[in-house]
Structure formats: structure tokens, C-alpha cells
C-alpha positions in Angstrom: -11.2 30.4 -9.0 -11.2 31.4 -5.4 -13.6 29.9 -3.0 -15.6 32.1 -0.7 -14.9 32.3 3.0 -18.3 30.7 3.7 -17.5 27.7 1.5 -14.0 27.3 3.1 -15.6 27.4 6.6 -18.1 24.7 5.7 -15.4 22.5 4.1 -13.2 22.9 7.2 -16.1 22.2 9.5 -16.9 19.0 7.5 -13.3 17.8 7.7 -13.0 18.5 11.4 -16.3 16.7 12.1 -15.2 13.7 10.1 -11.9 13.5 11.9 -13.5 13.7 15.3 -16.0 10.9 14.5 -13.2 8.7 13.1 -11.1 9.3 16.2 -14.0 8.6 18.5 -14.7 5.3 16.7 -11.0 4.3 16.9 -10.8 5.1 20.6 -14.0 3.2 21.3 -12.7 0.1 19.6 -9.3 0.5 21.4 -10.9 0.8 24.8 -13.1 -2.2 24.1 -10.1 -4.3 23.2 -8.1 -3.2 26.2 -11.1 -3.7 28.4 -11.4 -7.3 27.3 -7.8 -8.3 27.1 -6.1 -6.5 30.1 -8.4 -7.8 32.9 -8.3 -11.3 31.4 -4.5 -11.2 31.2 -4.2 -9.8 34.7 -6.6 -12.4 36.0 -4.6 -15.2 34.4 -1.4 -13.9 35.9 -2.9 -13.5 39.4 -4.7 -16.9 39.2 -1.5 -18.7 38.3 1.2 -16.8 40.3 1.9 -19.7 42.6 5.5 -18.4 43.2 4.2 -15.2 44.6 1.9 -17.0 47.0 4.7 -19.3 48.2 7.1 -16.4 48.8 4.4 -14.5 50.7 3.8 -17.5 52.9 7.6 -17.8 53.5 7.7 -14.1 54.5 4.9 -14.7 57.1 6.9 -17.7 58.5 9.9 -15.5 59.1 7.6 -12.9 60.7 6.0 -15.5 63.1 9.5 -16.8 64.0 10.5 -13.4 65.2 7.1 -12.7 66.8 7.3 -15.9 68.9 10.8 -15.1 70.1 9.9 -11.4 70.9 6.7 -12.2 72.8 7.9 -15.5 74.4 4.7 -17.3 73.2 4.0 -20.1 70.8 2.4 -19.0 67.5 0.9 -21.2 64.8 0.0 -21.1 61.2 -3.1 -23.1 60.8 -3.4 -24.3 57.1 -6.7 -25.5 55.8 -6.1 -27.2 52.4 -9.8 -27.7 51.5 -10.5 -24.0 51.7 -7.1 -22.9 50.4 -6.6 -20.6 53.4 -4.5 -20.2 56.4 -4.7 -18.2 59.6 -2.4 -17.3 62.5 -3.2 -18.7 66.0 -1.6 -18.1 69.4 -1.9 -20.4 72.4 -4.0 -19.0 75.3 -2.7 -18.7 78.8 -4.0 -21.5 81.0 -6.2 -19.0 82.9 -8.1 -18.3 79.6 -8.8 -21.9 78.6 -12.5 -22.7 79.3 -14.4 -25.9 79.0 -16.9 -26.1 76.1 -20.4 -25.0 77.1 -22.1 -28.2 76.0 -19.5 -30.5 77.6 -22.3 -32.5 79.4 -23.4 -33.8 76.0 -20.0 -34.7 74.6 -18.3 -38.0 74.7 -14.7 -38.3 75.8 -13.2 -37.9 72.3 -15.4 -34.9 71.4 -14.6 -33.3 74.8 -10.8 -33.7 74.3 -11.1 -32.3 70.8 -13.1 -29.3 71.9 -10.6 -28.6 74.7 -7.8 -28.8 72.2 -9.5 -26.2 70.0 -10.1 -23.9 73.0 -6.4 -23.7 73.7 -6.0 -21.3 70.8 -7.3 -17.9 69.7 -6.9 -16.2 66.4 -4.2 -13.6 66.0 -3.9 -10.7 63.5 -2.0 -7.5 63.1 -1.0 -5.3 60.2 1.0 -8.1 58.6 -0.5 -11.5 59.4 -4.0 -12.8 60.1 -6.3 -14.8 57.8 -5.1 -15.3 54.2 -6.9 -17.1 51.3 -5.0 -18.1 48.3 -6.1 -16.2 45.2 -7.5 -17.5 41.9 -6.4 -20.9 40.9 -3.4 -21.1 43.3 -4.0 -23.8 45.9 -2.4 -25.9 48.6 -1.6 -29.3 47.2 -0.6 -30.9 50.5 1.4 -30.5 53.7 4.1 -33.0 54.5 4.9 -33.6 58.1 8.2 -34.6 59.7 7.3 -38.2 59.9 6.4 -38.4 56.2 2.7 -38.1 56.6 1.0 -36.2 53.8 -2.1 -34.2 54.8 -4.5 -33.0 52.1 -8.0 -32.8 53.6 -7.5 -31.7 57.2 -6.2 -28.6 58.9 -2.5 -28.6 59.9 -1.0 -26.4 62.7 2.6 -25.4 62.3 4.1 -24.3 65.6 6.7 -21.5 66.1 8.3 -21.6 69.5 9.8 -18.9 71.7 13.2 -20.5 71.5 13.4 -20.0 67.7 12.4 -23.5 66.7 9.5 -24.7 64.7 7.7 -27.8 63.5 9.4 -29.4 60.5 7.1 -29.4 57.5 7.0 -29.0 53.7 4.1 -27.0 52.3 3.3 -27.6 48.7 1.6 -25.1 46.4 0.3 -25.6 42.9 -2.0 -24.0 40.3 -4.0 -24.8 37.2 -0.9 -25.0 35.0 0.6 -27.7 37.3 3.4 -25.4 38.5 4.8 -26.5 41.9 6.4 -24.7 44.7 7.6 -26.0 48.1 8.1 -24.0 51.3 10.1 -26.0 53.6 10.4 -24.9 57.3 13.6 -25.9 59.0 13.0 -27.1 62.6 16.0 -25.8 64.5 16.0 -22.3 63.0 12.3 -21.9 62.0 13.5 -20.5 58.7 11.7 -21.2 55.4 13.3 -22.3 52.1 11.5 -21.9 48.9 11.9 -24.4 46.0 10.4 -24.1 42.5 9.6 -27.8 42.5 7.6 -30.4 44.5 10.2 -31.3 47.1 9.8 -33.9 49.8 11.4 -33.6 53.2 14.9 -35.2 53.2 16.6 -35.7 56.5 20.2 -35.6 55.2 19.6 -32.2 53.4 17.8 -30.8 56.4 20.6 -31.6 58.7 23.0 -29.9 56.3 21.0 -26.8 56.3 20.9 -26.6 60.1 24.7 -27.2 60.4 25.4 -24.5 57.8 23.2 -22.0 59.5 24.5 -22.7 62.9 28.1 -22.1 61.6 27.1 -18.8 60.0 25.5 -17.6 63.3 28.6 -18.5 65.3 
């Protein structure tokens, strides 16, 4: 028995409507799952990408090395471990250094400290400025040339116009206890990135400098 055109139209409309509802439900569930998992995964990756933070820091070190040589001025990376941030400073000309406004109320130590801070001003351009480590990546410590390990106080790393820099090892970590070290070599101001917690070692540092000087010659 043949069905009428009307019944066939109703049946087709019913099937089309059912398919659309089913598709809508599936898409809604899929979007819900993606909306939950993707941001969480991206956040975990960003929070724990300590290697990316270390390499970015190393890139800024190279940039400041060249900036100091180009401008004939001393630049600094000022690391503040408690806030997991660092910023770029430049030393002011002597003519721009002013005494603190409340110097009459400061003792000798406070006055000297204020004058030291007034020697610098913040520097920023399209590449460097103030940077805060993202997510759960953090500064573990900064090891100075004399072996001192700084965890709770700001540390200034100088980059001089003659192409040299302060010798330090900057240690990064994250919530997974991954460790990276950015070591700055004093005679070339070049960074070296290690995927471990690495202390400064005089013998290896000297080897680096000798190898680089031979390559430049």
C-alpha cells in the first residue's frame, strides 16, 4: 500500500526533527567536555612550563648584553624572588640622581640605601620591561659569584658596556619540582640554560670563557 504525500512529509519531518535534537544534544555535551578539559589542560601546561620561563629569561639576558654595549650604559635585571617577578633597570647619569625628599628624617643607613635606589630608573621597550612568572613557575633562588644563595631579597644583575656581566646562577622551579638553571657567564655576559639545579662551578665557568674567546678569535 502506498503512503500518501502528506504522511510521507510528516514522517520525514519527524525524522529530521529527531536528528537535529540528537545532534544538538551531542554537540552540547561535546562543547561542555571540551570547555572543561581544554582550559584545565592549557592551564596545567602554562603553570608548569618552567623551561619556557627559563629560556625567555635567557633571551632577555642576551638582549640586555647587546643593549648595554650599544648604548654604552650599564643595565640591570632586578629579580625579586618573593613576587616571582623581574624588571629591567638602567643607571641614571650623575646629573639625574637626587637626594630623597625626607632625608632630614633618615639615619645614615637609610639615607645610603635611599641614595642607592635613586641611582636607577626602570627601563622598558618592546622586548623587555617588567615580567612576572606565570602560574606555578617561580624563582627558587639566585646564586651569586661568592656562593651566596638569595631567596627573599631582590638581586640586581649588571650588564656592562664592555660586554661583561655579573656572574650568577638563577634557579627556576614549579609545582612538579622541575628545575632549570640560567647561568650568566661574567666575561661574555652570555646565558647557559641547564635542565637541572646547577650550582656555579669555577672550573667549568673558566672552560666556557676560554672556549668562547677562542671561537671569537
